Each structure stands twice: as structure tokens, then as C-alpha cells.
DSSP file (Angstrom, degrees, kcal/mol; ACC not computed):
  #  RESIDUE AA STRUCTURE BP1 BP2  ACC     N-H-->O    O-->H-N    N-H-->O    O-->H-N    TCO  KAPPA ALPHA  PHI   PSI    X-CA   Y-CA   Z-CA
    1    1 A X              0   0    0      0, 0.0     2,-0.5     0, 0.0     0, 0.0   0.000 360.0 360.0 360.0 135.8  115.4   80.7  101.0
    2    2 A X        -     0   0    0      2,-0.0     2,-0.5    25,-0.0    22,-0.0  -0.883 360.0-177.0-104.7 126.5  113.4   81.9  104.0
    3    3 A X        +     0   0    0     -2,-0.5     2,-0.3     2,-0.0     0, 0.0  -0.975  18.0 156.9-122.3 120.4  109.9   83.1  103.6
    4    4 A X        -     0   0    0     -2,-0.5     2,-0.5     2,-0.0    -2,-0.0  -0.993  37.2-136.4-149.9 130.7  108.3   84.4  106.8
    5    5 A X        +     0   0    0     -2,-0.3     2,-0.3    37,-0.0    -2,-0.0  -0.752  44.2 145.2 -89.7 125.1  105.4   86.8  107.6
    6    6 A X        -     0   0    0     -2,-0.5     2,-0.3    13,-0.0    13,-0.0  -0.881  44.2-101.0-146.4 178.6  106.4   89.1  110.4
    7    7 A X        -     0   0    0     -2,-0.3    11,-0.5    11,-0.1     2,-0.2  -0.803  33.2-110.9-107.0 149.4  105.8   92.8  111.5
    8    8 A X  E     -A   17   0A   0     -2,-0.3     2,-0.4     9,-0.1     9,-0.2  -0.533  38.4-160.6 -72.0 138.8  108.1   95.7  111.1
    9    9 A X  E     -A   16   0A   0      7,-2.7     7,-3.3    -2,-0.2     2,-0.2  -0.954  21.6-109.6-126.2 147.7  109.5   96.8  114.5
   10   10 A X  E     -A   15   0A   0     -2,-0.4     2,-0.3     5,-0.2     5,-0.2  -0.582  32.7-177.7 -66.6 134.2  111.0  100.2  115.6
   11   11 A X  E >   -A   14   0A   0      3,-2.9     3,-1.9    -2,-0.2     2,-0.5  -0.773  59.0 -64.4-138.4  87.5  114.7   99.7  116.2
   12   12 A X  T 3  S-     0   0    0     -2,-0.3    -1,-0.1     1,-0.3    -2,-0.0  -0.596 118.7 -17.5  62.1-116.5  116.2  103.1  117.4
   13   13 A X  T 3  S+     0   0    0     -2,-0.5    -1,-0.3    -3,-0.1     2,-0.2   0.268 135.1  65.9 -98.3   3.6  115.8  105.6  114.5
   14   14 A X  E <  S-A   11   0A   0     -3,-1.9    -3,-2.9     0, 0.0     2,-0.4  -0.566  79.2-119.0-115.7-177.5  115.2  102.7  112.1
   15   15 A X  E     -A   10   0A   0     -5,-0.2    -5,-0.2    -2,-0.2     2,-0.2  -0.993  31.8-167.4-123.2 139.5  112.8   99.9  111.4
   16   16 A X  E     -A    9   0A   0     -7,-3.3    -7,-2.7    -2,-0.4     2,-0.4  -0.716  17.6-139.3-119.9 167.6  113.8   96.3  111.7
   17   17 A X  E     -A    8   0A   0     -2,-0.2     2,-0.5    -9,-0.2    -9,-0.1  -0.998  18.9-140.4-127.3 131.0  112.6   92.8  110.7
   18   18 A X        -     0   0    0    -11,-0.5     2,-0.5    -2,-0.4   -11,-0.1  -0.790  11.1-160.8 -92.2 127.4  113.0   89.8  113.1
   19   19 A X        -     0   0    0     -2,-0.5     5,-0.1   -13,-0.0    -2,-0.0  -0.970  29.3-111.6-112.4 123.6  113.9   86.6  111.5
   20   20 A X     >  -     0   0    0     -2,-0.5     4,-1.7     1,-0.1     3,-0.3  -0.156  19.5-127.2 -54.9 138.9  113.2   83.5  113.7
   21   21 A X  H  > S+     0   0    0      1,-0.2     4,-2.8     2,-0.2     5,-0.2   0.847 108.7  60.9 -55.3 -38.3  116.4   81.8  114.9
   22   22 A X  H  > S+     0   0    0      1,-0.2     4,-2.7     2,-0.2    -1,-0.2   0.889 104.6  48.3 -58.2 -41.3  115.1   78.4  113.7
   23   23 A X  H  > S+     0   0    0     -3,-0.3     4,-1.8     2,-0.2    -1,-0.2   0.890 109.1  54.5 -67.1 -37.4  115.0   79.8  110.0
   24   24 A X  H  X>S+     0   0    0     -4,-1.7     5,-2.3     1,-0.2     4,-0.7   0.958 112.4  42.8 -56.1 -51.5  118.5   81.2  110.5
   25   25 A X  H ><5S+     0   0    0     -4,-2.8     3,-0.6     1,-0.2    -2,-0.2   0.900 109.7  55.6 -61.7 -40.2  119.8   77.8  111.4
   26   26 A X  H 3<5S+     0   0    0     -4,-2.7    -1,-0.2     1,-0.2    -2,-0.2   0.867 113.1  41.6 -59.2 -35.8  117.9   76.0  108.8
   27   27 A X  H 3<5S-     0   0    0     -4,-1.8    -1,-0.2    -3,-0.2    -2,-0.2   0.480 109.8-123.6 -90.7  -4.3  119.5   78.2  106.1
   28   28 A X  T <<5 +     0   0    0     -4,-0.7    -3,-0.2    -3,-0.6     2,-0.1   0.861  54.1 161.8  65.0  37.6  122.9   78.0  107.8
   29   29 A X      < -     0   0    0     -5,-2.3     2,-0.3    -6,-0.2    -1,-0.2  -0.461  17.7-167.0 -82.2 160.3  123.2   81.8  108.0
   30   30 A X    >   -     0   0    0     -2,-0.1     3,-1.7    -5,-0.0    -5,-0.0  -0.958  32.9 -71.5-143.9 164.4  125.6   83.7  110.4
   31   31 A X  T 3  S+     0   0    0     -2,-0.3     3,-0.1     1,-0.3     0, 0.0  -0.232 117.0  14.3 -55.6 137.2  126.2   87.1  111.7
   32   32 A X  T 3  S+     0   0    0      1,-0.3     2,-0.3     0, 0.0    -1,-0.3   0.515  89.2 141.2  69.0  12.6  127.7   89.7  109.2
   33   33 A X    <   -     0   0    0     -3,-1.7     2,-0.5     1,-0.0    -1,-0.3  -0.612  56.7-118.2 -75.4 140.5  126.7   87.3  106.3
   34   34 A X        +     0   0    0     -2,-0.3     2,-0.3    -3,-0.1    -1,-0.0  -0.705  42.4 171.9 -80.3 127.0  125.4   89.4  103.3
   35   35 A X        -     0   0    0     -2,-0.5     2,-0.5    -6,-0.0    -6,-0.0  -0.899  31.5-124.0-126.9 161.8  121.9   88.5  102.4
   36   36 A X        -     0   0    0     -2,-0.3     2,-0.5     2,-0.0    -2,-0.0  -0.924  23.5-161.6-105.9 134.5  119.2   89.9  100.0
   37   37 A X        -     0   0    0     -2,-0.5     2,-0.6     2,-0.0    -2,-0.0  -0.971   4.9-168.4-117.1 126.4  115.9   90.9  101.6
   38   38 A X        -     0   0    0     -2,-0.5     2,-0.6     2,-0.0    -2,-0.0  -0.948  10.6-159.9-112.6 126.2  112.8   91.3   99.4
   39   39 A X        +     0   0    0     -2,-0.6     2,-0.5     2,-0.0    -2,-0.0  -0.903  13.3 175.7-113.2 126.6  109.9   92.9  101.2
   40   40 A X        -     0   0    0     -2,-0.6    -2,-0.0     0, 0.0     0, 0.0  -0.978  31.2-121.1-127.1 121.9  106.3   92.6  100.0
   41   41 A X        -     0   0    0     -2,-0.5     2,-0.6     1,-0.1    -2,-0.0  -0.299  23.2-123.3 -57.4 143.0  103.5   94.1  102.0
   42   42 A X        -     0   0    0      2,-0.0     2,-0.5     0, 0.0    -1,-0.1  -0.798  27.0-148.4 -89.4 120.2  100.8   91.6  103.1
   43   43 A X        -     0   0    0     -2,-0.6     2,-0.5     2,-0.0     0, 0.0  -0.782   5.4-152.2 -92.9 125.6   97.4   92.9  101.7
   44   44 A X        -     0   0    0     -2,-0.5     2,-0.3     1,-0.0    -2,-0.0  -0.876  15.9-124.5-101.9 133.7   94.4   92.2  103.8
   45   45 A X        -     0   0    0     -2,-0.5     2,-0.3     4,-0.0     3,-0.0  -0.542  30.3-171.1 -76.1 126.7   90.9   91.8  102.0
   46   46 A X    >>  -     0   0    0     -2,-0.3     3,-0.9     1,-0.1     4,-0.9  -0.909  32.9-121.2-119.3 154.0   88.4   94.1  103.4
   47   47 A X  H >> S+     0   0    0     -2,-0.3     4,-1.7     1,-0.3     3,-0.8   0.870 111.0  60.6 -56.9 -40.8   84.7   94.1  102.7
   48   48 A X  H 34 S+     0   0    0      1,-0.3    -1,-0.3     2,-0.2    -3,-0.0   0.791  99.2  58.6 -63.5 -24.6   84.8   97.7  101.4
   49   49 A X  H <4 S+     0   0    0     -3,-0.9    -1,-0.3     1,-0.2    -2,-0.2   0.858 118.2  28.8 -70.7 -33.9   87.3   96.6   98.7
   50   50 A X  H X< S+     0   0    0     -4,-0.9     3,-2.0    -3,-0.8     4,-0.5   0.496  86.6 122.9-104.9  -5.8   84.8   94.1   97.3
   51   51 A X  T 3< S+     0   0    0     -4,-1.7    -5,-0.0     1,-0.3    -3,-0.0  -0.396  85.5   7.6 -65.3 127.7   81.5   95.6   98.1
   52   52 A X  T 3  S+     0   0    0     -2,-0.1    -1,-0.3     2,-0.1    -2,-0.1   0.364 103.2  97.5  88.6  -3.7   79.4   96.1   95.0
   53   53 A X    <   +     0   0    0     -3,-2.0     2,-0.7     2,-0.0    -2,-0.1   0.662  58.2  93.7 -93.4 -14.7   81.8   94.2   92.6
   54   54 A X        -     0   0    0     -4,-0.5     2,-0.7     1,-0.0    -2,-0.1  -0.708  64.7-154.9 -78.9 113.9   79.9   90.9   92.8
   55   55 A X        -     0   0    0     -2,-0.7     2,-0.2     2,-0.0    -2,-0.0  -0.815   9.4-162.2 -97.2 116.8   77.5   90.7   89.8
   56   56 A X        -     0   0    0     -2,-0.7     4,-0.1     1,-0.1     3,-0.0  -0.632  20.2-145.7 -89.9 151.3   74.5   88.4   90.5
   57   57 A X  S    S+     0   0    0     -2,-0.2     2,-0.3     2,-0.1    -1,-0.1   0.655  88.7  49.5 -79.6 -27.1   72.3   87.0   87.8
   58   58 A X  S    S-     0   0    0      2,-0.0    -2,-0.1     3,-0.0     2,-0.1  -0.845  88.7-116.0-119.0 149.3   69.3   87.2   90.1
   59   59 A X     >  -     0   0    0     -2,-0.3     4,-2.4     1,-0.1     3,-0.4  -0.417  40.6 -95.6 -80.6 170.4   68.1   90.1   92.2
   60   60 A X  H  > S+     0   0    0      1,-0.2     4,-3.0     2,-0.2     5,-0.2   0.870 122.2  52.5 -56.2 -47.4   68.1   89.8   95.9
   61   61 A X  H  > S+     0   0    0      1,-0.2     4,-2.2     2,-0.2    -1,-0.2   0.906 112.7  43.6 -49.6 -49.9   64.4   88.8   96.1
   62   62 A X  H  > S+     0   0    0     -3,-0.4     4,-2.2     2,-0.2    -1,-0.2   0.854 111.3  55.0 -70.5 -33.4   64.7   86.0   93.7
   63   63 A X  H  X S+     0   0    0     -4,-2.4     4,-2.6     2,-0.2    -2,-0.2   0.933 109.5  47.6 -62.8 -47.8   68.0   84.8   95.2
   64   64 A X  H  X S+     0   0    0     -4,-3.0     4,-2.7    -5,-0.2    -2,-0.2   0.921 109.1  52.8 -62.6 -40.2   66.3   84.6   98.6
   65   65 A X  H  X S+     0   0    0     -4,-2.2     4,-2.1    -5,-0.2    -1,-0.2   0.917 109.1  50.5 -57.8 -45.9   63.4   82.7   97.2
   66   66 A X  H  X S+     0   0    0     -4,-2.2     4,-2.3     2,-0.2    -1,-0.2   0.901 111.4  47.8 -57.7 -43.8   65.8   80.2   95.6
   67   67 A X  H  X S+     0   0    0     -4,-2.6     4,-2.6     1,-0.2    -2,-0.2   0.915 110.4  52.1 -69.8 -37.0   67.6   79.6   98.9
   68   68 A X  H  X S+     0   0    0     -4,-2.7     4,-2.1     1,-0.2    -1,-0.2   0.885 111.6  46.6 -59.7 -36.1   64.4   79.2  100.8
   69   69 A X  H  X S+     0   0    0     -4,-2.1     4,-1.9     2,-0.2    -1,-0.2   0.904 112.7  48.9 -69.9 -40.9   63.2   76.6   98.3
   70   70 A X  H  X S+     0   0    0     -4,-2.3     4,-0.8     1,-0.2    -2,-0.2   0.879 113.3  47.0 -71.5 -35.6   66.4   74.8   98.4
   71   71 A X  H  X S+     0   0    0     -4,-2.6     4,-1.8     2,-0.2     3,-0.4   0.890 111.0  52.8 -65.6 -43.2   66.5   74.8  102.3
   72   72 A X  H  X S+     0   0    0     -4,-2.1     4,-1.8     1,-0.2    -2,-0.2   0.827 106.2  52.1 -66.0 -32.7   62.9   73.6  102.4
   73   73 A X  H  < S+     0   0    0     -4,-1.9    -1,-0.2     1,-0.2    -2,-0.2   0.761 112.9  46.7 -76.3 -19.6   63.6   70.6  100.1
   74   74 A X  H  < S+     0   0    0     -4,-0.8    -2,-0.2    -3,-0.4    -1,-0.2   0.797 124.5  27.0 -84.8 -34.9   66.6   69.6  102.4
   75   75 A X  H  <        0   0    0     -4,-1.8    -2,-0.2     1,-0.1    -3,-0.2   0.631 360.0 360.0-110.0 -14.6   64.8   69.9  105.9
   76   76 A X     <        0   0    0     -4,-1.8    -3,-0.2    -5,-0.2    -4,-0.1   0.429 360.0 360.0-126.2 360.0   61.1   69.3  105.1
């Protein structure tokens, strides 16, 4: 089984996927061989997708005070 992350490319009036030659050789595939292709979009995580979803036990002021105290104890 080949699992490879790639980009879709325009190929005439169609869109194609390029499979690296090394992967083809490793699997012993050849031209005109019938294969099954499963396409899954790669999702990228964006800040806007997670913004506001993190629930903190402390408010920002308390959290910053805690971080300051921890850093002071490590460096002073």
C-alpha cells in the first residue's frame, strides 16, 4: 500500500495525482495495472479554528502572575 501526501495538478481538462517512481517500484506496479485510489484531503489547523475553544481555569491576569512566579523561581 502506498501512502503519499501530494498536491493535485491540472492535467489537460482533468486533475491528476503524481505518484513517485520509487513508490511505484516498491509496490511492483506497472502501466495499465488497475489500482484503487482513496483520496483524503489534508486538513491544516488554523488559529481561527481553535480560537476561543480553550477553557482555562484561571483568568489571564492570574495565569500571567503564575507564570511570572514560576520564571522568577527558576532564574532568581
